[in-house]
C-alpha positions in Angstrom: 112.2 58.2 133.9 115.1 55.4 133.0 115.4 56.8 129.8 116.0 60.4 130.8 118.6 59.7 133.2 120.5 57.8 130.5 120.4 61.2 128.1 121.3 63.0 130.6 124.5 61.4 131.2 125.0 60.5 127.5 124.9 64.2 126.9 127.6 64.9 129.2 129.9 62.5 128.0 129.1 63.4 124.7 130.4 67.1 125.3 132.9 65.9 127.0 134.2 63.7 124.4 134.2 66.8 121.9 135.7 68.9 124.3 138.2 66.5 124.4 139.2 65.4 121.1 142.3 67.7 120.5 144.3 65.9 123.1 143.2 62.7 122.0 144.7 63.2 118.9 148.0 64.8 119.9 148.1 62.1 122.5 147.9 59.6 119.3 150.4 61.2 117.8 153.1 61.5 120.2 152.3 57.9 121.4 152.8 57.0 117.3 155.9 59.4 117.4 157.5 57.9 120.7 156.9 53.8 119.5 159.1 55.4 116.3 161.5 57.0 117.9 161.8 54.1 120.7 162.3 51.2 117.7 164.7 53.4 115.5 166.5 54.3 119.2 167.2 49.9 119.7 168.9 49.6 116.1 171.2 52.7 116.1 174.7 52.0 117.1 176.1 55.2 117.4 176.3 56.8 121.2 175.3 60.3 119.6 172.7 58.7 117.6 171.2 57.9 120.9 171.9 60.7 122.9 170.2 62.4 120.0 166.9 60.3 120.1 166.9 60.4 124.0 166.2 63.9 123.9 163.6 63.9 121.3 162.0 61.2 122.7 162.1 62.8 126.1 160.9 66.0 124.4 158.1 63.5 122.9 157.2 62.2 125.8 156.9 65.6 127.8 154.7 66.3 125.4 152.2 63.2 125.6 152.1 64.1 129.0 150.7 67.2 128.3 147.9 65.3 126.7 147.0 63.4 130.0 143.4 65.3 129.4 142.8 62.8 126.7 142.3 59.8 129.6 139.3 61.9 130.4 138.1 61.8 127.1 138.5 57.8 126.5 136.7 57.9 129.9 133.9 59.5 128.3 133.8 57.5 125.2 133.6 54.4 127.8 130.9 56.1 129.4 128.8 57.0 126.1 129.6 53.4 124.9 128.0 52.0 128.1 124.8 54.4 127.5 124.1 53.7 124.5 124.6 49.9 125.0 121.9 50.2 128.0 119.4 52.1 125.6 119.4 49.2 123.3 118.5 47.2 125.4 115.8 44.8 125.4 113.5 44.2 128.6 112.9 40.6 128.9 109.8 39.2 130.2 108.9 35.8 131.1 106.0 33.9 129.8 104.1 32.4 132.1 103.6 28.5 131.4 99.7 26.8 132.0 100.1 24.0 134.0 97.6 22.4 132.3 98.6 19.0 131.6 96.7 19.4 127.8 98.5 22.6 127.0 101.7 21.3 127.5 100.6 17.7 125.8 100.0 19.9 122.8 103.1 22.1 123.3 105.1 19.4 123.3 103.5 17.5 120.5 103.8 20.2 118.1 107.9 20.4 118.9 108.0 16.7 118.2 105.8 17.2 114.7 108.3 20.2 113.9 
């Protein structure tokens, strides 16, 4: 039953991730553009160039805000990662040790020999 729940959660997360690939790419491109515009803004000394870069930067910032659904896609990717991690998790079983003193002696003797 637990695997079925993980399968459903993973399926929903995968669908959300696939539906938000476009905004995620748009957000990545706009963030890279903002970075380069900001670096160029800091380098330039001309007031006219600073005003022009400020206007272009504002337009690109508005484009990146328009791609806000990409944040939901990133969250879906994280949920998908958690589902994958939980699916492949091994169950830990504890081995009950015998309290027989002779069995413990044999085990310890084998450990010492190897």
